[in-house]
C-alpha positions as CSV (number, residue, x, y, z in Angstrom):
1,X,27.7,-17.7,12.2
2,X,30.8,-19.8,12.1
3,X,31.8,-22.3,9.3
4,X,34.5,-23.9,7.2
5,X,34.5,-24.7,3.7
6,X,34.5,-27.9,2.7
7,X,32.7,-29.7,5.7
8,X,29.2,-29.4,4.4
9,X,29.5,-30.4,0.3
10,X,27.9,-33.8,1.4
11,X,24.7,-32.6,3.5
12,X,24.3,-29.5,0.5
13,X,24.0,-32.6,-2.2
14,X,21.4,-34.7,0.0
15,X,19.0,-32.0,0.1
16,X,18.3,-31.7,-3.5
17,X,15.9,-33.9,-5.0
18,X,17.3,-36.6,-6.9
19,X,16.8,-35.6,-10.3
20,X,18.7,-32.7,-9.5
21,X,21.8,-34.1,-7.8
22,X,22.0,-37.8,-8.7
23,X,25.3,-38.9,-10.4
24,X,25.7,-40.2,-13.4
25,X,27.1,-44.1,-13.5
26,X,29.5,-42.4,-16.4
27,X,31.0,-39.2,-16.2
28,X,29.9,-37.8,-19.5
29,X,31.9,-34.8,-19.6
30,X,34.9,-36.4,-17.8
31,X,38.3,-34.3,-18.9
32,X,36.0,-31.2,-20.5
33,X,35.8,-27.7,-18.9
34,X,31.7,-26.0,-19.3
35,X,31.1,-22.4,-18.5
36,X,28.5,-20.3,-16.8
37,X,28.1,-16.4,-17.4
38,X,27.5,-14.2,-14.3
39,X,25.9,-10.7,-15.3
40,X,25.4,-8.2,-12.8
41,X,26.4,-4.7,-11.2
42,X,29.6,-5.3,-9.6
43,X,30.0,-1.7,-9.4
44,X,27.9,1.3,-9.0
45,X,25.2,1.5,-6.6
46,X,23.8,-1.7,-7.3
47,X,26.8,-3.2,-6.7
48,X,25.9,-5.2,-3.3
49,X,23.3,-7.3,-5.1
50,X,25.8,-8.1,-8.4
51,X,28.7,-8.6,-5.7
52,X,26.5,-10.9,-3.4
53,X,25.2,-13.2,-6.5
54,X,28.5,-13.6,-7.9
55,X,30.0,-14.9,-4.4
56,X,27.1,-16.9,-3.6
57,X,27.4,-18.4,-7.6
58,X,31.2,-19.0,-6.9
59,X,30.5,-20.8,-3.8
60,X,27.8,-22.8,-5.5
61,X,30.6,-23.9,-8.4
62,X,33.3,-24.2,-6.0
63,X,31.2,-27.1,-4.4
64,X,30.5,-28.5,-7.4
65,X,33.2,-28.9,-8.7
66,X,34.7,-30.3,-5.1
67,X,32.2,-33.2,-5.8
68,X,33.4,-34.2,-9.0
69,X,31.8,-31.3,-11.3
70,X,29.0,-31.3,-13.7
71,X,28.7,-34.9,-15.6
72,X,32.6,-35.2,-14.8
73,X,33.4,-31.5,-16.5
74,X,35.2,-29.1,-14.5
75,X,32.8,-25.8,-14.2
76,X,33.8,-22.4,-14.7
77,X,32.2,-19.4,-13.7
78,X,32.5,-15.7,-16.4
79,X,31.7,-12.7,-14.6
80,X,31.0,-9.5,-16.1
81,X,29.8,-6.3,-15.0
82,X,26.7,-5.0,-16.4
83,X,26.9,-1.4,-14.4
84,X,22.8,-2.1,-13.8
85,X,22.7,-0.1,-17.3
86,X,20.7,-1.9,-20.4
87,X,23.0,-0.8,-22.6
88,X,26.2,-2.5,-21.2
89,X,24.1,-5.5,-20.2
90,X,22.8,-5.8,-23.8
91,X,26.9,-6.3,-24.8
92,X,27.4,-8.6,-22.0
93,X,24.6,-10.9,-23.0
94,X,26.1,-10.6,-26.8
95,X,29.2,-11.8,-25.5
96,X,28.3,-14.3,-23.3
97,X,25.9,-15.4,-26.6
98,X,29.2,-15.4,-28.5
99,X,31.6,-17.9,-26.4
100,X,30.2,-21.1,-27.1
101,X,31.5,-22.6,-23.9
102,X,28.6,-21.2,-22.0
103,X,25.8,-23.3,-21.6
104,X,23.8,-20.9,-19.1
105,X,23.8,-17.6,-17.4
106,X,23.1,-16.6,-13.7
107,X,21.6,-13.0,-13.9
108,X,20.6,-10.1,-14.5
109,X,20.0,-8.3,-11.1
110,X,18.1,-5.1,-12.3
111,X,14.7,-5.4,-14.1
112,X,15.5,-2.8,-16.2
113,X,18.6,-4.6,-17.7
114,X,16.7,-8.1,-17.3
115,X,14.4,-6.8,-19.9
116,X,16.9,-5.3,-22.2
117,X,18.8,-8.4,-22.6
118,X,16.1,-11.5,-23.3
119,X,15.9,-10.9,-26.5
120,X,19.3,-11.2,-27.2
121,X,20.0,-14.5,-24.5
122,X,16.4,-15.8,-26.5
123,X,18.4,-15.6,-30.1
124,X,21.2,-17.7,-29.1
125,X,19.3,-20.3,-27.4
126,X,20.8,-19.7,-24.1
127,X,19.4,-20.8,-20.6
128,X,19.4,-17.2,-18.1
129,X,18.5,-17.4,-14.7
130,X,17.6,-14.4,-12.6
131,X,17.7,-15.1,-8.5
132,X,16.2,-11.3,-8.2
133,X,14.6,-9.0,-10.9
134,X,11.0,-8.8,-10.3
135,X,9.4,-6.8,-12.6
136,X,6.8,-9.1,-14.7
137,X,8.0,-8.1,-17.7
138,X,11.3,-10.1,-17.5
139,X,9.5,-13.5,-17.7
140,X,5.9,-12.0,-19.8
141,X,8.4,-11.5,-23.0
142,X,7.2,-15.1,-24.3
143,X,11.1,-15.9,-24.4
144,X,11.7,-19.6,-23.5
145,X,15.3,-19.3,-22.1
146,X,14.2,-16.9,-19.1
147,X,13.7,-18.4,-15.7
148,X,13.4,-16.3,-12.2
149,X,13.7,-17.8,-8.9
150,X,12.3,-14.8,-7.1
151,X,8.7,-13.4,-7.0
152,X,7.3,-10.8,-9.2
153,X,6.1,-7.2,-8.6
154,X,2.4,-8.2,-9.7
155,X,2.5,-9.9,-6.3
156,X,4.9,-8.1,-4.0
157,X,3.3,-5.0,-4.5
158,X,-0.4,-5.8,-3.9
159,X,0.2,-8.3,-1.7
160,X,2.5,-6.0,0.7
161,X,-0.5,-3.2,0.3
162,X,-3.1,-5.7,1.8
163,X,-1.0,-6.5,4.2
164,X,-0.3,-2.7,5.5
165,X,-3.9,-1.8,5.2
166,X,-5.2,-5.4,6.9
167,X,-2.8,-6.4,9.5
168,X,-1.4,-2.9,10.5
169,X,-4.4,-0.7,9.9
170,X,-2.7,1.9,7.5
171,X,-5.1,4.0,4.7
172,X,-3.3,6.8,3.3
173,X,-0.4,5.9,1.4
174,X,2.2,8.3,0.0
175,X,3.9,6.3,-2.4
176,X,7.3,7.3,-3.9
177,X,9.6,5.4,-7.1
178,X,12.8,5.8,-8.0
179,X,12.6,6.5,-11.6
180,X,13.8,2.2,-13.0
181,X,11.6,0.0,-14.1
182,X,12.0,-2.0,-11.3
183,X,10.4,1.1,-9.2
184,X,7.7,1.9,-11.3
185,X,6.7,-1.2,-11.9
186,X,6.5,-2.4,-8.1
187,X,5.0,0.9,-7.5
188,X,2.0,0.8,-9.7
189,X,1.6,-2.6,-8.6
190,X,1.1,-1.4,-4.8
191,X,-0.7,1.6,-5.9
192,X,-3.5,-0.9,-7.3
193,X,-3.3,-3.2,-4.7
194,X,-3.8,-0.1,-2.1
195,X,-6.9,1.0,-3.9
196,X,-8.9,-1.5,-3.0
197,X,-9.6,-0.3,0.6
198,X,-7.0,2.5,1.0
199,X,-6.1,6.1,-0.7
200,X,-3.3,6.7,-2.2
201,X,-2.7,10.4,-1.3
202,X,0.0,11.7,-3.3
203,X,2.5,9.9,-6.1
204,X,6.6,10.8,-6.5
205,X,9.1,10.2,-7.6
206,X,13.0,10.5,-6.6
207,X,16.2,9.8,-9.2
208,X,19.1,7.1,-8.7
209,X,22.2,8.8,-7.0
210,X,20.6,11.4,-5.3
211,X,22.0,12.1,-1.6
212,X,19.8,14.9,-0.6
213,X,16.2,14.8,0.3
214,X,15.7,17.9,3.0
215,X,13.4,19.8,0.4
216,X,11.7,16.6,-0.7
217,X,10.8,15.3,2.6
218,X,9.3,19.3,3.4
219,X,7.0,18.5,0.5
220,X,5.3,15.6,1.8
221,X,1.6,15.9,2.1
222,X,0.8,15.6,6.1
223,X,-2.1,13.2,5.6
224,X,-0.6,9.9,4.8
225,X,-0.1,7.2,7.5
226,X,2.7,5.3,5.5
227,X,5.2,6.0,2.9
228,X,5.8,3.2,0.5
229,X,9.2,3.5,-1.2
230,X,9.7,1.0,-4.5
231,X,13.9,1.8,-5.5
232,X,17.1,0.6,-3.6
233,X,19.5,2.9,-1.9
234,X,17.7,6.3,-1.3
235,X,15.4,4.4,0.8
236,X,17.5,5.0,3.5
237,X,18.3,8.4,3.1
238,X,14.6,9.1,2.5
239,X,13.8,7.6,5.9
240,X,16.6,9.7,8.2
241,X,15.6,13.0,6.2
242,X,11.7,11.8,7.3
243,X,13.0,11.2,11.2
244,X,15.2,14.0,10.9
245,X,12.1,16.2,10.4
246,X,10.5,14.5,13.1
247,X,8.1,12.9,10.5
248,X,6.8,9.2,12.8
249,X,5.0,7.3,9.9
250,X,5.9,3.9,9.0
251,X,8.1,3.4,6.3
252,X,7.5,0.4,3.8
253,X,9.6,-1.0,1.4
254,X,10.1,-3.6,-1.3
255,X,12.8,-5.6,-1.3
256,X,15.3,-3.4,-3.1
257,X,15.7,-2.2,0.9
258,X,16.4,-5.6,1.9
259,X,19.9,-5.0,2.2
260,X,21.9,-4.4,5.6
261,X,24.2,-2.8,4.6
262,X,22.5,-0.2,2.3
263,X,19.5,0.0,4.2
264,X,20.1,-1.0,7.9
265,X,23.7,0.7,8.4
266,X,23.1,3.7,5.9
267,X,19.6,4.6,8.0
268,X,22.2,5.0,10.6
269,X,19.1,4.2,13.1
270,X,16.6,5.8,12.0
271,X,14.8,2.2,10.9
272,X,14.4,1.4,14.5
273,X,12.7,5.4,15.4
274,X,8.7,6.3,15.3
275,X,6.8,3.7,13.7
276,X,9.9,1.9,12.3
277,X,9.8,-0.2,9.1
278,X,8.2,-2.7,6.7
279,X,10.5,-4.3,4.3
280,X,9.8,-7.0,2.2
281,X,12.2,-10.0,1.7
282,X,12.0,-12.1,-1.4
283,X,13.2,-15.3,0.9
284,X,12.8,-16.5,4.1
285,X,15.6,-15.7,6.7
286,X,18.7,-17.8,7.1
287,X,18.5,-20.9,9.0
288,X,14.4,-21.5,8.1
289,X,14.7,-23.6,5.3
290,X,16.5,-27.1,5.9
291,X,20.5,-26.2,4.5
292,X,20.1,-22.5,4.7
293,X,22.0,-22.6,8.3
294,X,24.7,-24.2,6.8
295,X,25.2,-22.6,3.4
296,X,24.8,-19.5,6.1
297,X,27.8,-20.7,7.5
298,X,30.0,-21.6,4.6
299,X,29.1,-18.1,3.0
300,X,29.8,-16.0,6.0
301,X,33.1,-17.5,6.4
302,X,34.5,-16.9,3.0
303,X,32.9,-13.6,2.1
304,X,31.8,-12.1,5.4
305,X,27.9,-11.5,6.4
306,X,24.8,-12.1,4.0
307,X,23.2,-8.9,3.1
308,X,20.2,-9.9,0.7
309,X,19.9,-12.3,-2.1
310,X,22.9,-14.8,-1.5
311,X,20.6,-18.1,-1.0
312,X,18.8,-17.1,-4.0
313,X,21.3,-16.8,-6.0
314,X,23.1,-19.8,-4.8
315,X,20.3,-21.9,-5.7
316,X,20.1,-20.0,-8.7
317,X,23.8,-21.6,-9.6
318,X,22.8,-24.8,-8.4
319,X,19.8,-25.2,-10.4
320,X,21.9,-24.3,-13.6
321,X,24.6,-26.4,-12.9
322,X,22.0,-29.6,-12.2
323,X,20.4,-28.7,-15.5
324,X,23.8,-29.4,-17.4
325,X,24.3,-32.2,-15.7
326,X,20.9,-33.8,-16.5
327,X,21.0,-32.6,-20.0
328,X,24.6,-34.2,-20.5
329,X,22.9,-37.2,-19.1
330,X,20.3,-37.6,-21.1
331,X,22.6,-37.1,-24.2
332,X,25.2,-39.1,-23.3
333,X,28.0,-36.2,-24.0
334,X,28.0,-32.4,-24.4
335,X,24.7,-30.9,-24.5
336,X,23.5,-28.2,-26.6
337,X,22.3,-24.7,-25.1
338,X,18.7,-26.1,-26.5
339,X,19.2,-29.2,-24.3
340,X,19.9,-27.3,-21.2
341,X,16.8,-25.4,-21.7
342,X,15.0,-28.2,-22.2
343,X,16.5,-29.7,-18.7
344,X,15.7,-26.8,-16.8
345,X,11.9,-26.7,-18.0
346,X,11.6,-30.3,-16.6
347,X,13.9,-29.8,-13.6
348,X,12.2,-30.3,-9.9
349,X,14.7,-28.9,-7.1
350,X,15.0,-28.8,-3.2
351,X,17.1,-25.8,-2.7
352,X,17.8,-23.4,0.9
353,X,16.3,-20.2,-0.4
354,X,12.7,-21.7,-0.3
355,X,10.8,-24.7,1.4
356,X,9.2,-26.3,-1.6
357,X,11.3,-27.5,-4.6
358,X,11.9,-25.2,-7.6
359,X,9.6,-25.8,-10.5
360,X,8.5,-23.6,-13.4
361,X,5.9,-21.9,-14.8
362,X,5.0,-21.9,-18.4
363,X,6.5,-18.5,-18.6
364,X,9.5,-19.5,-16.6
365,X,8.5,-18.1,-13.3
366,X,9.8,-20.4,-10.1
367,X,6.1,-22.2,-8.4
368,X,7.5,-22.2,-5.4
369,X,8.6,-18.4,-5.1
370,X,7.5,-16.4,-1.5
371,X,7.6,-13.0,0.0
372,X,8.1,-12.4,3.6
373,X,7.4,-8.9,5.5
374,X,10.7,-7.8,7.8
375,X,11.4,-4.9,10.8
376,X,14.6,-4.1,11.6
377,X,15.4,-5.2,15.1
378,X,19.2,-3.4,16.0
379,X,21.3,-4.6,13.5
380,X,19.5,-6.4,11.7
381,X,16.0,-7.3,9.9
382,X,13.7,-9.4,11.9
383,X,10.9,-11.6,9.9
384,X,7.6,-11.2,11.4
385,X,5.3,-12.4,8.6
386,X,4.8,-14.2,5.4
387,X,2.2,-13.1,2.1
388,X,0.7,-16.4,0.7
389,X,-1.8,-13.9,-1.1
């Protein structure tokens, strides 16, 4: 896709419901600056997710500033590398809390970091929207400041399990997790769903950062018809080793594998061999929802190809800025963090990641979030189904 920045901000603004983008009659924050934080892994093996999130949010900020900012204020995005580490994430959350100019945060990527930082953000009243952390505990904390744009693992895991049984006839699953809160939680939910008609023949675990899975694959039982992996980068390496050892069974994975570079390219052709793969995605393919094709063109022109969560991250940034603008309009001046949280709770926002407008449950989950199933076709994911249950 090709596109040019600056050609489409007006189109984007027209796609958002009036409550999200209506220009205030008076620029309540004219001449001011407001900040939003971005917390995610900009290094480590999770950097593919964190860097894309940062870039998509920064694109949303640039477009908002080009269109006049937030209630007249210029928005600055302050990014910090949490290294996919809970303790580092907590230090970043504290830093964001201590900066009075920051009115909201986009992050974090990893469920373990999102869970660890929740109380810190709640204690300082700072709204935080995660585009992708999916462990149910992220929003089961009871903290009023936490919001999640993507779907939860207790929908993803059982949903994919039922899909594999009912649509693909799989009855004997080997389940592998990566030992992280995300991986363990997703695997647990998959096991619960697969137990309703199928058999889990074995449950295994690997460690993040492992690279040699030859002995691990040799340890597999013979009587499985699908391997489900709950993790991120190790999935491609396990799949490569399976095919190298002549194992032809279907390889299924959660949205941790929904990454063109880290999964399709890293698998070096293995993703299209034997029975192939089925990979969850937390949003529809770019071009499906009105406005997403144009967004994809702008993002690609500036940063290169989209790997995974760019649309969800872009919408998360726009939702946060829309809430700040709405809070400023209601306050007729600079809103407090509590004002922003209250505006977020009431917000209805039509984005480009999902077909239905973003609205929140009492726990802060997105009512419009849906999940999709993808195969791999050549060098890209191909959406093959939607899971509605």
